C-alpha positions as CSV (number, residue, x, y, z in Angstrom):
1,M,0.0,0.0,0.0
2,S,1.1,3.6,-0.6
3,V,0.3,7.0,0.8
4,N,-1.4,9.7,-1.1
5,F,-0.1,13.0,0.2
6,P,3.0,15.2,-0.2
7,I,6.1,13.3,0.7
8,R,9.1,14.9,2.4
9,K,12.4,13.4,3.3
10,I,12.7,13.9,7.1
11,I,15.5,12.8,9.4
12,H,15.2,12.7,13.1
13,V,18.6,12.6,14.8
14,D,18.6,11.5,18.5
15,M,21.9,11.4,20.5
16,D,22.4,8.3,22.5
17,A,22.2,8.8,26.2
18,F,23.5,12.3,25.5
19,Y,24.2,13.8,29.0
20,A,25.6,10.5,30.3
21,S,27.7,10.0,27.1
22,V,29.2,13.4,27.4
23,E,30.3,12.7,31.0
24,Q,31.8,9.4,30.0
25,M,33.6,11.0,27.0
26,D,35.1,13.7,29.3
27,N,36.0,11.4,32.1
28,E,37.8,8.1,31.2
29,E,37.1,6.7,34.7
30,L,33.3,6.7,33.9
31,K,33.5,4.8,30.6
32,G,31.8,1.5,30.7
33,K,30.3,2.1,34.1
34,P,26.6,2.7,35.1
35,I,26.2,6.4,35.7
36,A,23.3,8.8,36.2
37,V,23.3,12.5,35.6
38,G,21.6,14.3,38.5
39,G,19.4,12.3,40.9
40,S,21.7,12.4,43.9
41,G,20.3,13.3,47.3
42,K,17.1,12.1,49.0
43,R,14.7,13.8,46.6
44,G,16.9,13.9,43.5
45,V,15.6,13.1,40.0
46,I,17.7,11.5,37.3
47,S,18.1,13.6,34.1
48,A,19.9,10.9,32.1
49,A,21.3,7.4,32.5
50,S,24.1,5.6,30.7
51,Y,23.3,2.4,28.8
52,E,25.2,0.5,31.4
53,A,22.7,1.8,34.0
54,R,19.7,1.3,31.8
55,K,20.4,-2.5,31.8
56,F,19.3,-2.4,35.4
57,G,16.1,-0.4,34.7
58,V,17.5,3.0,35.6
59,K,16.0,5.7,33.4
60,S,15.4,9.5,33.2
61,A,12.8,11.0,35.5
62,M,13.3,8.2,38.0
63,S,14.1,9.1,41.6
64,G,17.7,8.6,42.7
65,T,16.6,6.5,45.6
66,L,14.9,4.0,43.4
67,A,17.7,4.0,40.9
68,V,20.2,3.0,43.6
69,K,17.9,0.1,44.7
70,L,17.9,-1.1,41.1
71,C,21.7,-0.5,40.6
72,P,23.7,-0.4,43.8
73,E,26.9,0.4,41.9
74,L,25.3,3.5,40.2
75,I,27.6,6.5,40.0
76,F,25.9,9.9,40.3
77,V,27.3,12.8,38.3
78,K,26.4,16.5,38.7
79,P,24.9,17.9,35.4
80,N,27.1,20.3,33.4
81,Y,24.5,22.0,31.1
82,E,27.0,24.5,29.7
83,R,29.1,21.6,28.4
84,Y,26.1,19.9,27.0
85,S,25.1,23.1,25.2
86,E,28.6,23.5,23.8
87,I,28.5,20.0,22.4
88,S,25.0,20.4,21.1
89,N,26.0,23.6,19.2
90,T,28.9,21.7,17.5
91,I,26.5,18.9,16.4
92,R,24.0,21.4,15.2
93,S,26.6,23.1,13.0
94,I,27.1,19.7,11.3
95,F,23.3,19.6,10.5
96,F,23.5,23.0,8.9
97,D,26.1,21.7,6.4
98,Y,23.3,19.6,4.9
99,T,20.2,21.8,5.2
100,N,18.9,25.0,6.8
101,L,15.7,23.3,7.7
102,V,16.8,22.2,11.1
103,E,14.3,22.1,14.0
104,P,15.9,21.4,17.4
105,L,13.6,19.7,19.9
106,S,16.2,19.8,22.7
107,L,20.0,19.7,23.2
108,D,20.1,16.1,22.0
109,E,17.6,15.8,19.2
110,A,16.4,17.5,16.1
111,Y,14.5,17.2,12.9
112,L,16.1,17.8,9.5
113,D,14.2,18.3,6.2
114,V,16.6,17.1,3.5
115,T,14.0,16.9,0.6
116,Q,16.2,19.6,-1.0
117,N,19.6,19.6,0.6
118,K,23.0,21.3,0.2
119,K,24.8,18.2,-0.9
120,G,22.4,17.4,-3.7
121,N,22.1,13.9,-2.4
122,P,18.7,12.3,-3.2
123,S,19.1,9.6,-0.5
124,A,18.0,10.7,3.0
125,S,19.3,7.4,4.4
126,L,22.8,8.1,3.1
127,I,22.7,11.6,4.5
128,A,21.7,10.4,7.9
129,Q,24.5,7.8,7.8
130,E,27.0,10.5,6.9
131,I,25.8,12.9,9.6
132,R,26.1,10.1,12.2
133,A,29.6,9.3,11.1
134,R,30.6,12.9,11.3
135,I,29.2,13.3,14.8
136,F,31.2,10.3,15.9
137,N,34.5,11.4,14.2
138,E,34.3,15.1,15.0
139,V,32.6,15.0,18.4
140,G,33.2,11.5,19.7
141,L,29.6,10.5,20.4
142,T,27.2,8.2,18.8
143,A,23.8,9.2,17.4
144,S,20.7,7.3,16.1
145,A,18.4,8.4,13.3
146,G,15.0,7.7,11.9
147,I,14.3,8.5,8.2
148,S,10.8,8.7,6.7
149,I,8.2,10.8,4.9
150,N,7.2,12.9,8.0
151,K,8.3,14.0,11.4
152,F,6.1,11.5,13.3
153,I,7.4,8.4,11.6
154,A,11.0,9.6,11.6
155,K,10.9,10.1,15.4
156,V,9.4,6.7,16.0
157,A,11.9,5.1,13.7
158,S,14.9,6.8,15.4
159,D,14.2,4.7,18.5
160,Y,14.3,1.4,16.6
161,N,18.0,0.6,16.3
162,K,19.3,2.5,19.3
163,P,22.1,3.0,20.2
164,N,24.2,4.0,17.2
165,G,21.9,2.8,14.5
166,Q,19.3,4.1,12.1
167,K,16.0,2.9,10.5
168,T,14.4,4.1,7.2
169,V,10.7,3.7,6.6
170,N,10.2,4.2,2.9
171,P,6.9,5.6,1.5
172,E,5.6,2.1,0.4
173,E,6.4,0.7,3.9
174,V,4.7,3.3,6.0
175,I,1.2,1.7,6.3
176,E,2.6,-1.7,7.2
177,F,5.1,-0.2,9.6
178,L,2.4,1.7,11.5
179,E,-0.1,-1.2,11.6
180,V,2.3,-3.6,13.4
181,L,3.6,-0.8,15.7
182,D,2.9,-1.3,19.4
183,I,0.6,1.6,20.6
184,R,3.2,2.4,23.3
185,K,5.7,3.3,20.5
186,F,3.5,6.0,19.0
187,Y,5.0,9.4,19.7
188,G,2.5,11.4,21.7
189,I,0.9,8.4,23.4
190,G,2.0,8.3,27.0
191,K,1.5,5.7,29.7
192,V,-1.9,7.0,30.8
193,T,-3.3,7.2,27.3
194,A,-1.9,3.8,26.4
195,E,-3.8,2.3,29.4
196,K,-7.0,3.9,28.1
197,M,-6.4,2.5,24.7
198,Y,-5.8,-1.0,26.1
199,Q,-9.1,-0.8,27.9
200,R,-10.7,-0.2,24.5
201,G,-9.0,-3.0,22.8
202,I,-6.3,-0.9,21.1
203,F,-2.9,-2.5,21.3
204,T,-1.3,-1.9,17.9
205,G,-1.5,0.6,15.0
206,F,-3.8,-1.8,13.2
207,D,-6.3,-1.8,16.2
208,L,-6.1,2.0,16.3
209,K,-6.8,2.2,12.6
210,Q,-10.1,0.3,13.0
211,K,-11.5,3.0,15.2
212,S,-13.5,5.8,13.6
213,L,-12.7,9.5,14.0
214,E,-15.9,9.9,16.0
215,F,-14.9,7.1,18.4
216,L,-11.4,8.5,18.9
217,E,-12.6,12.1,19.5
218,T,-15.3,10.8,21.9
219,H,-12.8,8.9,24.0
220,F,-9.6,11.0,23.5
221,G,-10.9,14.5,22.9
222,K,-8.9,16.8,20.6
223,S,-6.1,14.3,20.4
224,G,-8.5,11.9,18.6
225,A,-8.0,13.5,15.2
226,Y,-4.2,13.4,15.7
227,Y,-4.3,9.6,16.4
228,F,-6.7,9.1,13.5
229,N,-4.3,10.8,11.0
230,V,-0.9,9.6,12.2
231,V,-1.8,5.9,12.1
232,R,-2.6,6.5,8.4
233,G,0.8,8.1,7.9
234,I,-0.7,11.6,7.7
235,N,1.4,14.2,9.6
236,N,1.8,17.4,7.6
237,S,3.8,19.3,10.3
238,E,6.7,21.1,8.6
239,V,10.2,21.2,10.0
240,K,10.3,24.7,11.5
241,P,13.9,26.1,11.9
242,N,12.8,29.2,13.9
243,R,10.8,27.7,16.7
244,T,9.7,30.6,18.9
245,R,10.2,30.1,22.6
246,K,6.8,30.1,24.3
247,S,7.9,30.3,27.9
248,L,10.9,30.3,30.3
249,A,10.8,28.6,33.6
250,A,12.8,27.4,36.7
251,E,11.7,25.0,39.4
252,R,13.1,23.4,42.5
253,T,12.3,20.1,44.3
254,F,12.8,20.2,48.1
255,S,14.7,17.7,50.2
256,E,11.8,17.8,52.7
257,N,8.1,18.6,52.0
258,L,7.2,22.1,53.0
259,S,3.9,22.7,54.8
260,S,3.8,26.5,55.3
261,E,4.0,29.3,52.8
262,V,6.5,31.1,55.1
263,F,9.1,28.3,54.6
264,M,8.7,28.6,50.8
265,L,9.5,32.3,50.5
266,E,13.3,31.8,50.5
267,K,13.0,29.0,48.0
268,L,10.7,31.2,45.8
269,E,13.4,33.9,45.8
270,H,16.0,31.5,44.5
271,I,13.7,30.4,41.8
272,A,12.8,34.0,40.8
273,S,16.5,34.8,40.6
274,E,17.1,31.9,38.2
275,V,14.2,32.9,36.0
276,A,15.5,36.5,35.9
277,R,19.0,35.2,35.0
278,R,17.7,33.1,32.2
279,L,15.6,36.0,30.9
280,A,18.6,38.3,30.9
281,K,20.7,35.6,29.1
282,T,18.1,35.1,26.3
283,K,17.1,38.9,26.3
284,V,13.4,38.2,26.5
285,S,10.6,39.5,28.6
286,G,7.0,38.3,29.3
287,K,3.6,39.3,30.7
288,T,2.2,36.1,32.3
289,I,3.7,34.7,35.5
290,T,2.7,31.2,36.5
291,L,3.4,29.5,39.8
292,K,3.7,25.7,39.7
293,I,3.0,23.7,42.8
294,K,3.6,20.0,43.1
295,Y,2.2,18.5,46.3
296,S,3.5,15.6,48.3
297,D,0.9,13.3,46.7
298,F,2.3,14.4,43.3
299,T,-0.8,16.3,42.3
300,L,-0.1,19.5,40.3
301,Q,-1.6,23.0,40.6
302,T,-0.8,26.2,38.6
303,R,-1.8,29.7,39.4
304,S,-1.2,32.5,36.9
305,K,-1.4,36.3,36.6
306,T,-1.0,38.4,33.4
307,L,0.5,41.8,33.8
308,P,-0.3,44.7,31.4
309,Y,3.3,45.1,30.4
310,F,6.4,43.0,29.6
311,I,8.7,42.4,32.5
312,N,12.0,40.5,33.2
313,D,12.8,42.0,36.6
314,K,13.4,39.6,39.5
315,S,11.6,41.8,42.1
316,I,8.4,41.8,40.1
317,I,8.6,38.1,39.3
318,L,9.2,37.4,43.0
319,E,6.4,39.7,44.3
320,T,3.9,38.2,41.8
321,G,5.0,34.7,42.7
322,K,4.4,35.5,46.4
323,E,1.0,36.9,45.5
324,L,0.1,33.7,43.7
325,L,1.4,31.6,46.6
326,Y,-0.9,33.3,49.0
327,Q,-3.8,33.5,46.6
328,E,-5.4,30.4,48.1
329,K,-4.8,27.9,50.8
330,L,-2.4,25.0,50.0
331,N,-4.0,21.6,49.4
332,N,-1.2,19.7,51.0
333,S,2.5,19.8,51.9
334,V,4.6,20.9,48.9
335,R,7.5,19.0,47.3
336,L,8.2,21.3,44.3
337,L,7.8,24.9,43.4
338,G,8.3,26.5,40.0
339,I,7.9,29.8,38.3
340,S,7.4,30.3,34.6
341,L,7.1,33.4,32.4
342,S,5.0,33.2,29.2
343,N,3.3,35.5,26.8
344,L,6.8,36.5,25.8
345,N,7.9,39.4,23.6
346,T,9.5,36.8,21.2
347,E,6.0,36.5,19.6
348,K,5.9,40.3,19.1
349,R,9.4,40.3,17.6
350,K,8.4,37.4,15.2
351,K,5.4,39.4,14.0
352,T,7.5,42.5,13.5
353,E,10.1,40.6,11.6
354,Q,7.4,39.1,9.4
355,K,6.0,42.6,8.6
356,R,9.5,43.8,7.8
357,V,10.2,41.0,5.4
358,S,6.8,41.5,3.8
359,A,7.6,45.2,3.3
360,Q,10.9,44.4,1.7
361,L,9.4,42.0,-0.7
362,K,6.7,44.5,-1.6
363,F,9.2,47.2,-2.4
364,G,11.7,44.9,-4.1
365,F,14.5,45.0,-1.6
């Protein structure tokens, strides 16, 4: 079977255990050993785990306490985000040797549209192979890649032959590939949604494809249309090289649960300082301040306030954060607080730039 919509050549490059691999590359003593980046301390959460640690079931977002139970020999390493960013920029420069259509998702993964590319190479698979070889030779790290007709399938495919491998899903293979795919492998379907699908007899792409659009929208809301389309190989999202930042945030998990707002004020000040530092570094401002509260029972609550003007000042962020904290009584003791700033002036800049470019085109510049 074949698909009947515009076909692009999309590569999804995903670095293998990126943070952990950088640490092992920089420190010979860590090579071949089970390591976890972050996660140390009573309430620590792991950011990344080496493949040696993953064999024991250690993975990102897991508590350090549980990780040690699974792997007693686990070595914890403090994150060095400046180093990760430096390496990421080097890798990204390799991508741009092939196409300007590069959409980073994070420091360790990105989409590339190579339908038309700088090398004039018609084979996306060969381009992916060459990029992975260059990353290994020039940086010293391994990467995996998925290659297909759209972003969704490319991302799913990049996870197939990890680590240090790649998988191509050609146009004529798309439908069969998706039909046999375990529903848990569908990008965008998390653990909770997968459980809901299991309860409705949906275990594979084939099962999902048997459900009508009406059925999926009834049981999965707005996401229903997305599931209906992607299982048919339809995902027309373009690779967007200039993704506009929507928000900027910082948060902190406490070593002990806090039960009174008074004990949270000092923590809130540190968080506000970090948000202000990041705003200054990225040279952006915002209007909407949101306080994130995670309670001891892991329930989440957010409280927001939109100001009539753009701000990036720590004192205003902190005072608004305090106001939101005292806005209503806490539901329980608190394990995490976070502050984010959204409604950023990056959107305003984007619109201004679009108008400027339109004006230049209009007048022939």
